[in-house]
N, C-alpha and C positions, 0 to 999 in steps of 0.2 A: 566544623567537622563532627562527627557523631560516630557513635558505634551501636552495634546491635547484634543480638542473636544470628547468627547466620542459619540460612535456609535452604532446602534443596535447591531452588533455583539461583543460590548463589555458588554451586557446585562448580561449574565452567571456570568461572573466577578463582576459585579455590585452587583447582589444580593446577592452574597456570602461575598463581602465585607461589603454590608449594613447589613447582620445579623451578622457579627463578630462586626462590630459598634454596633449593638444593645445590643449583649451580654457584651459588654465593657461599655457602657453607663448604662445598667440596674443594673451593680454591683456598678456605682456610685451613681446612682439616679433611682431607681426602676420604676417610672412613666415616666421615659425619653420615651419609646417607645409608650407610650399613649398621649403624649403632644408634643414631638419633634421630632418624628421619622417620618416615612411615613405611610399613608393610607394602609391598607392592601387589597388586597395582594400586596405585595411591587413592584413584577416583573411588574405588570401592571403600578403602579403609576411610577415606573422609565422608563418604555416605553412611556408614557404620558409626563414624564418632558423630554425625548429626544426630543419629537417632540413639546414642547411649547417653542413658540418663545420667551418669557418672561423669560424662566429659562436658566440657562447655566450648564450643566454637562461636567464635565473636568475628564478625566484620567490622572494618572502619572505613569510614567514608568522608567524602567531601561533595558536597551538593548532590548527594545521592550516588555518586561515583564508588565503588568498591576499590579502596588502595589498600587495603592492609586486612589480616586475618590473625587470630590468635587461637591456639588450642590448649585448653587446660583440662587436666585430668584429677580425680581423686583418688589417692593412694593412702592404704593404712599404715599407720606406724607398726612397728613390731612389737612383739610379745615383752612385757604385760600390756602394753598400750595398744592393742589393737582395735580398741572401742573408739580411739582418736584417728582423724583422718588429715592429711596434707594435701592441700592443693598445689598442684606443679603444673607450670607453665613451660610446656613441651616444646612449643613451636611460636615464635611470635616474627611476623615479616612485615614490613610497609614497603611500599613500592617507592624507588630512590627520591622520585620528585616530591614524594609526600612526606619524607622524614624530616624530623626537626619542628613539625608545626602543631603537633598534638593528636596524630591519628593514633599513635602506640598507647599514648595516656588514655586518650578516651576509651580505646579496647580494654586495657588494663583496669580503668576503672569499671566496666562493666562486669568484667569476670571476677573481680575481687569482691564487689557487691553480691554478686549471685553465689559466690563459694561463700560469703561470711555469712548469708541468709541460709545457708546450709548448716550452719555452726562451725565452720571451717576459722580458725584462726591462726595457722600455720601455712606458710607459702614458700616453696622454692621456685625458681626459674633457672632453666637450663642455657649457659651461654659456653660459647666456644670460646677456647683460649685465643687471644687475638683480636677478638670483636670488640674492640674499645668502645664503639657506638652502642652495641647493646648491653656491656657491663655498663657504661655510664648511666643509661637509660633506667636499669633497674634500680641502681644506687641511688638515683635521685629520687626515685620512687619507694625508699626505704629499704630496700634489699640489700645485705650484706654477705660478704663471700664466708660460705661454711665449709666447703669443701672443694677441693681440686681433684680431679680424675687423671692420674697419671697413664698413659699408654706407651706400649712398646710393640712394634712388629717385628716379628724374626727376619723379614724380608730388610728391615733399616738397622739391625742388631751388628754391631762390629763383633771383632774378637774380643774375648774376656779376657782384661788383664788380670793376671796372678792366678788365674783358675787352670788347673791342670787338665790337658784334653788328649786325646790320643794323637792328634797332629804334634802338639808341643812336647810330649813326652820323649819322643824317639830322637 
C-alpha cells in the first residue's frame, strides 16, 4: 500500500468514494452531508480542493488501485494566536475491503508529513459519534478526544419538562 497527493485524473475515483462515504456517514448521523460533508456539487468542490494550496487531498492505493482518500485543510487558531494554524482532517475514507491493512495509515502519514513541513504541529480529525473504527484509527495514531459536538434537531425534540408553554399553562 502507498499514498500520494491526489491529481485531477483521480477526480472520478474521489467523487465515487465521497458518495460512498456520504452514504456510510448518513447511516450513522443523518445530518452529516449537510454539516460535515462537501458543498455540492461535490465534483466541483473536490476539484477546487485539489487546486487549493491550503488543502491537502491524498489517495491511498494498493497495487496502483485507488482505494481511499483523505482531505485535510489548514485553519487559523483564534486571536491572539491567528499566526498559528491547525491541520484538520476533514474527510477520510477507505473502501471496505481495504480497511485494516494500512491504507488509512499511509494516507495519514503523507498528510501529516506535508502539514508538518508547512510548520503545523497541531492536528484535529473529525469523527462521527458511533464510528468506532474511525475513532480507534485516530487514537492508534496519537489523536485524543478534545471536543464533542452536541446536536439537537427541533424535529427530534420532545416536550420540555418543567418549562411553561402556552399549551401547558391552560
